[in-house]
C-alpha positions as CSV (number, residue, x, y, z in Angstrom):
1,M,0.0,0.0,-0.1
2,A,1.4,3.3,-1.1
3,S,2.0,5.9,1.8
4,L,1.6,9.6,1.5
5,N,4.9,11.2,1.1
6,P,5.0,15.2,1.1
7,S,8.3,15.4,-0.3
8,D,7.4,13.4,-3.3
9,D,5.9,16.5,-5.2
10,G,9.4,17.8,-6.0
11,Y,9.2,20.8,-4.0
12,G,9.4,19.8,-0.2
13,F,8.0,21.6,2.6
14,E,11.4,23.2,3.3
15,A,12.1,24.7,-0.3
16,P,10.7,28.1,-1.1
17,P,8.0,28.9,-3.6
18,P,9.2,29.6,-7.0
19,R,9.8,33.5,-7.9
20,P,7.6,34.9,-10.5
21,T,9.5,36.6,-13.2
22,T,9.1,40.3,-14.1
23,P,7.7,40.9,-17.2
24,P,9.8,42.7,-20.0
25,V,7.6,46.1,-20.0
26,R,7.9,46.4,-16.2
27,R,11.6,46.1,-16.6
28,G,11.6,49.0,-19.1
29,Y,9.7,51.1,-16.6
30,V,12.0,50.8,-14.0
31,L,15.0,51.5,-16.3
32,I,13.3,54.6,-18.0
33,L,12.9,55.7,-14.1
34,C,16.5,55.4,-13.2
35,L,17.7,57.3,-16.6
36,L,15.2,60.1,-15.4
37,T,16.4,60.2,-11.9
38,A,20.3,60.3,-13.2
39,A,19.2,63.2,-15.4
40,V,17.4,65.1,-13.1
41,A,20.5,64.4,-10.5
42,F,22.8,65.9,-13.2
43,V,20.8,68.8,-14.5
44,Y,20.2,70.1,-11.1
45,G,22.5,68.3,-8.7
46,V,25.8,68.9,-10.5
47,P,25.5,72.7,-10.9
48,M,24.4,73.0,-7.5
49,I,27.8,71.1,-6.5
50,A,29.6,73.2,-8.5
51,E,28.2,76.2,-7.5
52,R,29.0,75.3,-3.8
53,I,32.6,74.3,-4.9
54,G,32.9,77.6,-6.5
55,Y,31.7,79.3,-3.7
56,A,34.1,77.7,-1.4
57,W,36.9,78.3,-3.6
58,E,36.3,81.9,-4.0
59,A,35.8,82.1,-0.1
60,G,38.8,80.1,0.3
61,R,40.8,82.9,-2.2
62,S,39.2,85.5,-0.1
63,R,40.4,84.4,3.0
64,A,43.9,83.5,1.7
65,A,44.2,87.2,0.2
66,S,42.8,88.5,3.5
67,Q,45.4,86.6,5.4
68,A,48.2,87.6,3.1
69,L,47.1,91.3,3.3
70,A,47.1,91.0,6.9
71,K,50.6,89.8,6.9
72,L,51.9,92.5,4.3
73,D,50.2,94.8,6.4
74,E,52.1,93.4,9.5
75,Q,55.1,93.8,7.6
76,G,54.3,97.6,6.6
77,A,54.1,96.5,3.0
78,V,50.6,98.1,2.6
79,S,51.4,101.2,4.0
80,Q,54.8,101.5,2.0
81,A,52.6,101.3,-1.0
82,S,50.3,104.1,0.1
83,K,53.5,106.2,1.1
84,L,54.8,106.0,-2.6
85,F,51.8,108.0,-3.5
86,R,51.8,110.2,-0.6
87,M,55.3,111.0,-0.8
88,A,55.4,111.6,-4.8
89,T,52.3,114.0,-4.1
90,T,54.3,115.9,-1.3
91,A,57.4,116.5,-3.3
92,V,55.4,118.1,-6.4
93,S,52.3,119.4,-5.2
94,P,53.7,122.6,-3.6
95,A,55.2,123.1,-7.0
96,V,51.7,123.3,-8.6
97,V,49.9,126.6,-8.9
98,N,46.5,127.8,-10.3
99,V,46.7,130.1,-13.4
100,Q,44.0,132.4,-14.1
101,S,43.9,134.5,-17.6
102,F,41.7,137.5,-18.1
103,R,40.9,138.8,-21.4
104,D,39.1,141.9,-22.7
105,R,38.3,140.3,-26.2
106,G,37.4,137.2,-27.5
107,G,39.9,134.3,-28.2
108,V,40.1,130.9,-29.3
109,G,41.1,127.6,-27.7
110,P,42.0,124.3,-29.6
111,H,38.6,123.5,-31.6
112,G,36.9,120.3,-31.2
113,L,37.4,119.3,-27.4
114,P,36.9,120.5,-24.2
115,V,40.0,121.4,-22.6
116,G,41.0,123.9,-20.1
117,G,38.9,125.6,-17.5
118,A,35.5,126.0,-17.2
119,S,35.2,128.9,-19.5
120,S,37.4,127.4,-22.3
121,N,34.7,128.0,-25.0
122,R,36.4,131.6,-26.0
123,E,34.0,132.2,-28.8
124,E,31.7,133.5,-26.4
125,G,33.6,136.7,-25.8
126,P,35.7,138.1,-23.0
127,G,36.0,136.3,-19.9
128,R,38.3,134.2,-17.6
129,E,40.3,131.2,-18.2
130,L,41.1,128.8,-15.4
131,G,44.0,126.5,-15.5
132,S,47.3,124.9,-13.7
133,G,50.6,125.3,-13.9
134,V,53.9,123.7,-12.6
135,I,57.1,125.7,-11.3
136,V,60.1,124.2,-13.1
137,D,62.6,126.8,-12.0
138,R,62.1,128.3,-8.9
139,A,65.4,130.7,-9.1
140,N,64.0,132.6,-12.2
141,G,60.1,132.0,-11.5
142,Y,59.6,130.1,-14.7
143,I,56.2,128.1,-14.6
144,V,54.8,125.7,-17.6
145,T,51.3,125.6,-18.5
146,N,49.2,125.3,-21.8
147,N,49.2,127.8,-24.4
148,H,45.0,127.6,-24.3
149,V,45.1,128.5,-20.9
150,V,46.9,132.0,-21.4
151,Q,46.2,132.5,-24.9
152,D,45.3,136.3,-26.0
153,A,45.2,137.0,-22.3
154,D,45.4,140.8,-21.4
155,R,46.4,139.8,-17.5
156,I,47.5,136.8,-16.0
157,L,47.3,135.8,-12.4
158,V,49.2,132.6,-10.6
159,R,47.9,131.8,-7.1
160,L,50.8,130.6,-5.2
161,G,49.0,130.0,-2.2
162,P,46.0,130.9,-0.2
163,R,45.0,134.3,-1.2
164,Y,48.6,134.8,-2.5
165,D,48.1,135.8,-6.2
166,V,51.0,137.3,-8.1
167,P,50.9,138.7,-11.7
168,A,52.9,136.6,-14.1
169,K,54.4,137.4,-17.4
170,L,54.2,135.4,-20.9
171,V,57.8,134.5,-21.7
172,G,56.8,132.6,-24.7
173,S,54.2,130.1,-26.2
174,D,54.0,127.3,-28.6
175,P,50.5,126.9,-30.1
176,K,51.8,123.9,-32.2
177,T,52.3,121.9,-29.0
178,D,50.1,123.8,-26.8
179,L,52.7,125.0,-24.5
180,A,53.7,128.1,-22.6
181,V,56.0,129.6,-20.1
182,L,55.2,132.0,-17.6
183,Q,57.3,133.9,-15.3
184,V,56.7,135.6,-11.9
185,K,58.5,137.9,-9.5
186,A,58.3,136.2,-6.3
187,D,60.0,134.1,-3.8
188,L,59.3,130.5,-4.9
189,K,60.3,127.8,-2.4
190,V,60.1,124.7,-4.5
191,Q,60.4,123.4,-8.0
192,A,59.2,120.1,-9.6
193,E,61.8,117.9,-11.4
194,W,61.6,116.7,-15.1
195,G,61.2,112.8,-15.6
196,D,61.7,110.7,-18.5
197,S,58.5,109.8,-20.4
198,E,60.5,107.5,-22.8
199,K,60.5,104.9,-20.0
200,L,56.8,104.8,-19.4
201,D,55.0,101.9,-20.0
202,I,51.3,101.0,-20.3
203,G,50.3,99.8,-16.6
204,D,52.5,102.3,-14.9
205,W,51.1,104.5,-12.1
206,V,50.6,108.1,-12.7
207,L,49.1,111.0,-10.7
208,A,47.2,114.4,-11.9
209,I,47.9,117.4,-9.8
210,G,46.0,120.6,-10.7
211,S,43.1,122.7,-10.0
212,P,40.1,121.1,-11.4
213,M,37.2,123.4,-11.2
214,G,39.2,125.6,-9.2
215,F,39.9,123.1,-6.4
216,D,43.7,123.7,-6.0
217,H,46.1,121.0,-5.3
218,S,43.7,118.5,-5.8
219,V,45.4,114.9,-6.8
220,T,44.0,112.0,-9.0
221,A,45.6,108.4,-9.7
222,G,45.6,106.2,-12.5
223,I,47.6,104.1,-15.0
224,V,48.9,104.8,-18.3
225,S,46.4,103.7,-20.6
226,A,48.4,104.2,-23.9
227,T,51.3,106.0,-25.1
228,E,51.9,108.0,-28.4
229,R,48.4,109.0,-29.3
230,N,48.1,111.5,-32.2
231,D,46.3,112.5,-35.0
232,L,43.7,113.7,-32.4
233,R,43.6,117.4,-33.9
234,I,44.3,118.9,-30.6
235,A,47.8,120.5,-31.3
236,E,49.9,120.2,-34.6
237,Y,52.5,118.3,-32.9
238,E,51.3,115.4,-31.0
239,S,52.2,112.4,-29.1
240,F,50.1,112.3,-26.0
241,I,50.2,110.0,-23.0
242,Q,46.7,108.5,-22.4
243,T,45.8,108.0,-18.7
244,D,42.7,107.1,-16.7
245,A,43.6,109.4,-13.9
246,A,40.7,111.9,-13.5
247,I,41.5,115.1,-15.5
248,N,38.8,117.6,-15.7
249,P,38.3,121.7,-16.9
250,G,41.1,123.6,-14.9
251,N,43.5,120.5,-14.7
252,S,45.2,121.8,-18.2
253,G,48.7,123.0,-17.7
254,G,49.1,120.9,-14.5
255,P,51.8,117.9,-14.1
256,L,51.2,114.3,-14.8
257,I,53.9,112.7,-12.2
258,D,55.3,109.2,-11.7
259,L,55.6,107.6,-8.2
260,A,59.1,108.8,-8.1
261,G,57.9,112.2,-7.9
262,K,58.9,113.4,-11.4
263,V,56.8,115.3,-14.3
264,I,56.5,113.0,-16.9
265,G,53.9,115.1,-18.7
266,I,51.6,118.2,-18.8
267,N,48.0,117.6,-18.5
268,T,46.3,119.2,-21.6
269,A,42.9,117.5,-22.7
270,I,40.2,115.0,-22.3
271,I,38.0,113.4,-24.9
272,T,34.4,113.6,-23.7
273,Q,31.0,113.8,-24.7
274,S,29.7,115.2,-21.5
275,G,32.1,117.8,-21.0
276,G,33.7,116.3,-18.0
277,Y,36.0,113.3,-17.1
278,E,34.8,110.1,-18.8
279,G,38.3,108.1,-18.2
280,I,40.3,109.5,-21.3
281,G,42.8,112.1,-20.4
282,L,45.9,113.3,-22.6
283,A,49.4,114.8,-21.2
284,I,52.1,116.3,-23.3
285,P,54.9,113.8,-22.6
286,S,57.9,115.3,-20.8
287,S,60.3,114.2,-23.7
288,L,58.6,116.9,-25.9
289,A,57.8,119.4,-23.5
290,R,60.9,119.9,-21.6
291,R,62.7,120.5,-25.1
292,I,60.0,123.1,-26.0
293,V,59.8,124.9,-22.6
294,E,63.6,125.1,-22.7
295,S,63.5,126.6,-26.3
296,L,60.9,129.1,-25.0
297,I,62.9,130.2,-22.1
298,K,66.0,130.8,-24.1
299,D,64.7,132.4,-27.4
300,G,60.9,133.0,-26.7
301,K,60.2,130.7,-29.8
302,V,60.5,127.4,-31.0
303,V,62.6,126.9,-34.3
304,R,61.7,123.5,-36.2
305,G,63.2,122.1,-38.9
306,Y,61.2,121.3,-42.2
307,L,61.9,119.6,-45.4
308,G,59.4,121.4,-47.8
309,I,57.1,118.4,-48.7
310,A,53.6,117.1,-48.5
311,I,53.4,113.8,-47.5
312,R,50.8,111.0,-47.0
313,P,50.9,107.1,-45.4
314,V,52.0,104.2,-47.2
315,D,49.2,101.4,-47.0
316,D,49.6,97.6,-48.1
317,E,48.2,98.5,-51.6
318,L,50.9,101.5,-52.3
319,A,53.6,99.3,-50.8
320,K,52.9,96.9,-53.5
321,S,52.5,99.1,-56.1
322,L,56.0,100.9,-55.5
323,K,57.8,97.7,-54.8
324,L,58.7,98.6,-51.4
325,P,60.0,95.7,-49.1
326,E,57.6,96.8,-46.2
327,N,54.8,98.7,-45.4
328,R,56.2,101.9,-43.8
329,G,57.5,105.1,-44.8
330,A,56.0,108.5,-46.1
331,M,55.3,109.0,-49.5
332,I,56.3,112.5,-51.0
333,T,53.1,113.9,-52.6
334,S,54.5,117.2,-53.6
335,V,57.7,119.3,-53.2
336,L,58.4,123.0,-52.7
337,P,61.0,123.7,-55.4
338,D,63.2,126.0,-53.0
339,G,62.8,123.9,-50.1
340,P,65.5,121.6,-48.7
341,A,64.0,118.5,-50.4
342,G,63.6,120.0,-53.7
343,Q,67.3,121.2,-53.4
344,A,68.2,117.7,-52.6
345,K,66.3,116.2,-55.8
346,L,63.6,114.7,-54.0
347,K,60.3,114.4,-55.9
348,A,56.9,113.2,-55.8
349,G,56.2,109.4,-55.7
350,D,59.6,109.3,-53.3
351,V,59.3,107.3,-50.0
352,I,61.2,108.2,-47.2
353,V,62.1,105.6,-44.6
354,K,64.9,106.9,-42.8
355,L,66.0,110.3,-41.5
356,A,68.9,111.2,-39.7
357,G,69.5,107.7,-38.9
358,R,66.1,107.4,-37.5
359,N,63.2,105.0,-38.8
360,V,60.4,106.9,-40.5
361,D,57.3,104.6,-40.0
362,D,54.5,107.0,-41.1
363,P,54.0,110.8,-41.8
364,T,53.9,111.5,-38.0
365,S,57.4,110.1,-37.4
366,L,58.5,112.0,-40.2
367,R,57.2,115.5,-38.9
368,Y,58.6,114.9,-35.5
369,V,62.2,113.9,-36.4
370,T,62.4,116.7,-38.9
371,A,61.1,119.1,-36.3
372,E,63.5,117.9,-33.6
373,L,66.6,118.3,-35.9
374,G,66.1,122.2,-36.0
375,A,67.4,124.3,-38.8
376,G,70.8,124.5,-40.2
377,V,72.0,120.8,-39.8
378,H,73.2,118.2,-42.8
379,V,71.5,114.6,-42.4
380,P,71.4,111.9,-44.4
381,L,67.7,110.7,-45.6
382,V,67.2,107.3,-47.0
383,Y,64.3,106.8,-49.5
384,Y,62.8,104.3,-52.1
385,R,62.5,105.3,-55.8
386,D,61.2,102.9,-58.5
387,G,61.6,100.0,-56.1
388,G,65.3,100.9,-55.1
389,E,66.8,102.5,-52.0
390,Q,68.5,105.4,-52.3
391,T,70.4,108.0,-49.9
392,V,71.0,111.6,-50.1
393,D,72.1,114.5,-47.8
394,V,69.5,117.2,-47.1
395,A,70.1,120.4,-45.5
396,I,67.4,121.1,-42.6
397,A,65.9,124.4,-43.0
398,A,63.8,126.4,-40.3
399,V,60.1,126.2,-40.6
400,P,59.0,129.4,-42.7
401,T,56.4,131.8,-41.2
402,N,53.6,132.9,-43.2
403,P,52.2,135.8,-41.4
404,E,49.5,136.6,-44.2
405,I,47.5,133.3,-43.1
406,G,47.7,134.4,-39.6
407,R,46.3,137.7,-40.3
408,L,43.5,136.1,-42.1
409,G,42.8,133.8,-39.1
410,F,42.5,130.3,-40.4
411,R,44.4,127.3,-40.6
412,V,44.3,124.5,-43.2
413,R,45.4,120.9,-43.6
414,E,45.4,118.2,-46.2
415,I,43.1,115.2,-45.9
416,P,42.3,112.3,-48.0
417,G,39.9,113.0,-50.8
418,P,36.9,110.7,-51.7
419,D,38.8,108.6,-53.9
420,G,41.4,107.8,-51.4
421,K,44.3,109.0,-53.8
422,Q,44.0,112.9,-54.2
423,T,44.1,115.1,-51.3
424,V,41.5,117.9,-50.3
425,L,42.6,121.1,-48.5
426,E,40.4,121.6,-45.4
427,V,40.1,124.3,-43.0
428,D,41.4,123.2,-39.8
429,R,40.9,125.8,-37.4
430,V,39.4,129.3,-37.5
431,V,40.0,132.0,-34.9
432,S,37.3,133.9,-33.5
433,A,36.8,137.4,-34.7
434,S,39.1,137.0,-37.4
435,P,38.5,137.7,-41.4
436,A,38.1,134.2,-42.2
437,F,35.7,134.1,-39.1
438,A,33.9,137.1,-40.2
439,A,33.4,135.6,-43.9
440,G,31.8,132.7,-42.5
441,V,34.8,130.4,-43.0
442,R,34.5,127.4,-40.6
443,P,36.3,124.4,-39.4
444,G,35.7,121.4,-42.0
445,M,35.2,123.1,-45.0
446,A,37.0,122.3,-48.2
447,I,39.0,124.8,-50.1
448,I,38.5,124.3,-53.9
449,A,40.2,126.9,-55.6
450,V,41.9,130.3,-55.0
451,D,40.0,132.4,-57.5
452,K,39.6,130.1,-60.8
453,T,42.9,128.3,-59.8
454,P,42.1,124.6,-58.1
455,V,44.2,123.8,-55.2
456,R,44.4,120.2,-53.9
457,S,47.5,120.9,-51.4
458,A,48.7,123.2,-48.9
459,L,51.7,123.7,-51.0
460,E,49.7,124.6,-53.9
461,F,47.7,127.0,-51.7
462,L,50.8,128.8,-50.0
463,S,52.4,129.2,-53.5
464,I,49.2,130.8,-54.9
465,I,48.3,133.1,-52.3
466,K,51.9,134.6,-51.8
467,D,51.2,136.7,-55.1
468,Y,48.1,138.3,-53.6
469,D,47.7,141.4,-51.7
470,L,45.6,140.1,-49.0
471,T,44.4,143.5,-47.9
472,R,43.0,144.0,-51.2
473,G,41.4,140.4,-50.7
474,L,41.8,136.8,-51.3
475,P,38.9,135.1,-53.4
476,L,38.2,131.5,-52.3
477,V,35.7,129.0,-53.5
478,V,34.9,126.5,-50.5
479,M,32.4,123.4,-49.8
480,T,30.8,123.2,-46.9
481,R,30.3,120.1,-44.9
482,D,26.9,119.5,-46.5
483,G,28.3,119.9,-50.0
484,R,27.6,123.3,-50.9
485,F,29.9,125.3,-53.1
486,G,30.2,129.3,-52.7
487,P,32.6,132.1,-53.2
488,V,34.2,133.8,-50.3
489,M,36.3,136.7,-50.0
490,L,38.9,137.1,-47.3
491,T,40.2,140.6,-46.6
492,A,43.1,141.0,-44.0
493,P,43.7,144.3,-41.9
494,G,46.2,146.8,-43.2
495,A,48.1,146.1,-40.2
496,G,48.2,143.1,-37.7
497,R,50.0,140.8,-35.5
498,D,52.7,139.1,-37.1
499,E,51.7,135.6,-36.2
500,A,52.0,132.8,-38.4
501,V,49.3,129.7,-38.7
502,P,51.3,126.8,-39.4
503,A,51.0,125.2,-42.6
504,P,50.9,121.3,-42.5
505,L,54.3,120.5,-43.9
506,P,57.3,118.4,-42.5
């Protein structure tokens, strides 16, 4: 007889029941859920973790910097850095003065930029000009300032201290660089020393000292933003130091100094749309200012050299067409026959690349080198003609004055024409209350012809008008900014100041 045996069913009472298998569809749901969870963690979790790590890193840097500064402060390094600013200011500030000029008639400052004091728009007529200056020779009472601060002044006062104003005499001025030298008869205790602007580099600390808005001995700090800024049409000879040290109306003529307490520039202008400081200040470098000042003190004027040529830059296309080895130099567009270049047999189309052993990279550098050489020196000039390099000795002459243009009260310059090849003669500056101003001539107008003779260069213009009696009238054909043509008759007074307005010739 068979007996009941539970273990015979194959499972046994001890064995667990079989586990059900997961359907494939349910496994897919689990997989998708895991992927979504991972995606959410990546999208939200990783940035949060990274942000926390970033905060921790910045906090760590901040704590490390604070600890480093605390250690430097304990060692006196922080106070030493501030001490440099204080010592430089202490060395120069007593030599900085407030300059006020008064005029009973109208005048004009450099066109186009708000420079100088709060009343720098001289076209409004009589008034006062406010600026700054710096004592450079206490024994003889010489003070350097800007020409536009004292231009056309009938009376000049220099404030040496609280309620201590003394009259000043104009020793000499140079409108081409916007510099002037004054002299006072007073017991001066200090003077500032010239520094070397050639050693300046972008990023160097500088301090501007002056009387902005009449606040005497104000000091602002900044860095050198750029050097050799030119073609700004503020002065005829430009190579400005650009700085972000705050310069405002009234700072003009004051010094820009380095942390060694040396004058490395004369604050001159600002680039602005509001009329006040916007972060771009310009100073005449000491390498240029010192030479001009010494010449004004010695001779009362500045004698510059010139070649008697009109020039233009060399671009890639021009360099290729002239078969030049590199894109640099100044190409001659016209030559005065009796000038130094004409006597040396230079001609239009020659490209000057070196003068007196100094490289000529562009027209600006040629004008500076020529001007610095002065008059009466013989120097080698290297140029390219027909693709070949040639050298000639040239006798540098003094820049000739043209009192007749000065009597008419305007200045011209050459600019590229619409075709980019020929030049156009543009009115660059007009003196208020001058014959040119009264006749309606304004900056930006183009001079098309003298009577019926077309002119395209300053050389042509100067050679034509020298045969005119300007007291009887100079007939011009001009074009306004909006393209309208019209005749203008300029008549010079029978007698006037023998003041030359410079022609744009190197």
